[in-house]
C-alpha positions as CSV (number, residue, x, y, z in Angstrom):
1,M,-0.1,0.0,-0.2
2,R,1.0,3.7,-1.1
3,F,0.7,6.5,1.3
4,P,1.4,10.4,0.8
5,I,3.4,12.1,3.2
6,P,1.2,14.6,5.2
7,S,3.5,17.6,4.5
8,T,2.6,19.5,8.1
9,G,3.2,18.4,11.3
10,V,5.8,17.0,13.6
11,N,8.1,14.0,12.6
12,A,5.8,11.6,14.5
13,C,3.8,10.0,11.7
14,A,1.2,6.6,12.1
15,L,-1.2,4.5,10.0
16,S,-4.3,3.9,10.9
17,W,-6.8,1.7,10.1
18,R,-10.3,2.4,11.0
19,P,-13.3,-0.7,10.0
20,P,-16.5,0.4,7.4
21,P,-19.7,0.7,9.2
22,E,-21.5,-2.7,10.1
23,F,-25.0,-2.1,8.0
24,S,-22.9,0.5,5.6
25,A,-23.3,-0.4,2.1
26,R,-19.2,-0.4,1.9
27,A,-18.8,-3.8,4.6
28,E,-18.9,-5.2,1.8
29,D,-15.5,-3.4,0.0
30,L,-13.0,-5.3,3.5
31,T,-13.5,-9.6,3.3
32,T,-11.6,-11.2,6.1
33,K,-10.4,-14.7,7.0
34,G,-9.0,-15.8,10.2
35,D,-7.4,-14.1,13.0
36,I,-6.6,-10.0,12.4
37,T,-6.3,-8.7,15.4
38,E,-2.2,-8.7,14.6
39,M,-1.9,-7.5,11.5
40,E,1.8,-6.2,11.2
41,V,3.2,-2.9,9.2
42,W,6.3,-2.9,7.6
43,Q,7.9,0.2,5.1
44,L,9.3,-0.8,2.4
45,I,12.5,-0.1,0.5
46,A,13.5,-1.5,-2.0
47,P,11.1,-3.2,-5.2
48,S,13.5,-6.2,-5.1
49,A,17.2,-7.9,-4.1
50,T,18.5,-8.3,-7.3
51,V,17.1,-5.4,-9.0
52,S,18.9,-1.2,-8.4
53,S,15.2,0.8,-8.2
54,R,13.9,3.4,-5.9
55,I,10.6,2.7,-4.0
56,D,8.0,4.3,-6.0
57,E,9.1,2.9,-8.7
58,L,7.6,-0.7,-7.0
59,D,4.3,-2.2,-10.2
60,Y,2.4,-3.6,-7.8
61,D,1.5,-6.0,-10.9
62,T,4.0,-7.5,-11.6
63,L,4.5,-8.8,-7.8
64,A,4.7,-11.8,-7.0
65,Y,7.2,-14.2,-3.8
66,S,9.6,-14.6,-6.5
67,T,10.3,-10.8,-6.8
68,L,9.4,-10.0,-3.4
69,P,10.0,-6.6,-2.6
70,V,12.5,-5.5,0.9
71,R,11.4,-5.1,4.1
72,G,12.7,-2.3,6.2
73,E,11.7,-1.3,9.3
74,L,8.7,-2.5,11.4
75,L,6.5,0.7,12.2
76,G,4.0,-1.8,14.4
77,V,0.4,-3.4,14.9
78,L,-3.0,-3.0,13.6
79,D,-5.8,-4.8,15.4
80,L,-8.1,-4.5,12.7
81,T,-11.7,-5.3,15.2
82,A,-10.6,-2.7,17.2
83,K,-13.5,-0.5,17.6
84,P,-13.9,2.3,15.7
85,N,-10.6,2.9,15.6
86,S,-6.7,0.8,15.0
87,T,-3.1,2.7,15.2
88,T,0.2,2.3,15.6
89,V,2.6,4.0,17.4
90,E,4.3,7.3,16.3
91,F,7.4,6.4,14.2
92,A,9.8,9.3,12.2
93,C,8.1,10.4,9.0
94,P,10.2,9.3,5.8
95,R,12.5,12.7,5.0
96,G,13.1,12.7,1.5
97,A,9.9,11.2,-0.7
98,E,6.8,11.0,-1.6
99,S,4.8,8.1,-0.4
100,L,5.1,5.6,2.6
101,V,4.8,2.0,0.5
102,V,3.9,-0.1,3.5
103,E,2.9,-4.9,4.3
104,M,0.8,-5.2,5.1
105,R,2.0,-9.1,7.0
106,C,-0.5,-11.3,9.6
107,Q,1.0,-12.1,12.6
108,R,-1.4,-15.5,13.0
109,V,-1.8,-18.9,10.3
110,A,-4.6,-18.5,7.9
111,C,-5.3,-15.1,8.0
112,H,-6.3,-12.5,4.9
113,M,-7.5,-9.6,4.6
114,S,-9.0,-7.5,1.1
115,F,-10.1,-4.8,0.9
116,M,-11.1,-1.2,-1.5
117,Q,-9.3,2.1,-0.4
118,I,-11.8,4.9,-2.1
119,D,-11.6,8.1,-1.0
120,M,-15.6,9.2,0.1
121,A,-17.1,10.2,2.8
122,P,-17.5,8.9,5.6
123,R,-14.1,7.7,6.2
124,F,-12.9,4.4,6.2
125,G,-10.3,2.6,5.6
126,F,-6.1,2.3,6.0
127,E,-4.8,5.8,6.8
128,L,-1.2,7.1,6.9
129,V,-1.5,10.3,9.2
130,R,1.4,13.0,11.0
131,R,1.2,14.7,14.9
132,R,0.2,18.2,14.8
133,R,2.5,21.1,16.3
134,G,0.7,21.1,19.2
């Protein structure tokens, strides 16, 4: 998943998850299987271990297990069952990049999550947030 980096605020970011309302037509946009209470969020730092290019050049249409991107830092863990939302611990906002590219990874076996992110009201889904200046 790719998130634009918010431009204003302090150097503290977090990833937030807000599930669709239970009886909303948009609830069908979320499909889960197994235990989704511990979803790791990993920063991706390169498209592959063998090709030297920037992560912004990652081609999502050609991803396969044989060409997995290179993981960097574990940014946090999300509980996708939490109400009203779940947020990772704060981490340093990426510098010198326009976006943050992450991989969501289940900690439990037989876990799967599929979600269609559409920007509309009411807001829900995944969002990269930056702490405001206090």
